[in-house]
C-alpha positions in Angstrom: 134.5 69.2 88.4 135.3 71.2 91.4 132.5 72.2 93.6 133.8 72.5 97.0 132.4 76.0 98.1 135.6 76.3 100.4 137.7 76.7 97.6 137.6 79.5 95.0 137.9 77.0 92.0 134.9 75.6 93.6 132.6 78.3 94.3 133.9 79.9 91.1 132.0 76.8 89.2 129.3 76.7 91.9 128.4 80.2 90.8 129.0 79.6 86.9 126.5 76.6 87.0 123.9 78.6 89.4 123.9 81.7 87.2 123.1 79.3 84.2 120.2 78.0 86.2 118.9 81.2 87.3 119.2 82.5 83.5 117.0 79.7 82.2 114.0 81.0 84.5 111.7 83.4 83.8 110.2 85.8 86.6 107.4 83.6 88.9 109.3 80.5 87.6 110.5 78.0 90.3 113.5 75.7 90.2 113.1 72.7 92.9 116.3 71.3 93.7 116.4 67.6 94.4 118.5 66.8 96.9 117.0 68.8 99.3 113.5 69.5 98.1 114.2 73.2 98.2 112.1 75.7 96.3 114.2 78.9 94.7 111.2 81.1 93.3 112.6 83.8 90.9 111.0 87.2 91.6 113.0 89.3 89.4 115.6 88.7 87.2 116.6 92.4 86.4 117.4 93.0 90.3 118.5 90.1 91.0 116.1 88.9 93.5 114.7 85.3 94.7 113.1 83.5 97.4 114.6 80.4 98.6 111.6 77.8 100.3 113.0 75.0 102.3 112.4 71.6 101.5 112.6 68.2 103.6 116.2 68.9 103.9 118.1 71.9 104.8 120.6 73.2 102.4 122.8 76.0 103.2 124.9 75.8 99.9 122.1 77.1 98.0 121.9 80.5 99.6 125.5 80.7 99.7 126.1 80.2 96.3 123.1 83.1 95.4 124.4 85.3 97.5 128.2 85.1 96.2 126.5 85.1 92.9 125.0 88.4 93.4 121.4 87.8 93.7 119.2 89.1 96.9 117.6 86.3 98.8 114.4 85.8 100.8 113.9 83.1 102.9 110.8 81.5 103.7 110.0 78.0 105.7 108.0 75.2 104.0 104.8 74.4 105.5 105.4 70.8 105.5 
């Protein structure tokens, strides 16, 4: 499957995948992204608000897809 964010098809696929992942989280739940250690914390599903906590490796694609999917993203730097 194409996940190239610079193409319409890839971005659409990434949005669909991310929307599915976010639907699985309850408010306060956390999705830890293995490739970067980034934590996505669900703040309020009803208003589509989440927090991004940078992990051991920067990954700007996560925020890019969340915003494209209609999420409001707060950012927080990791304490590590």
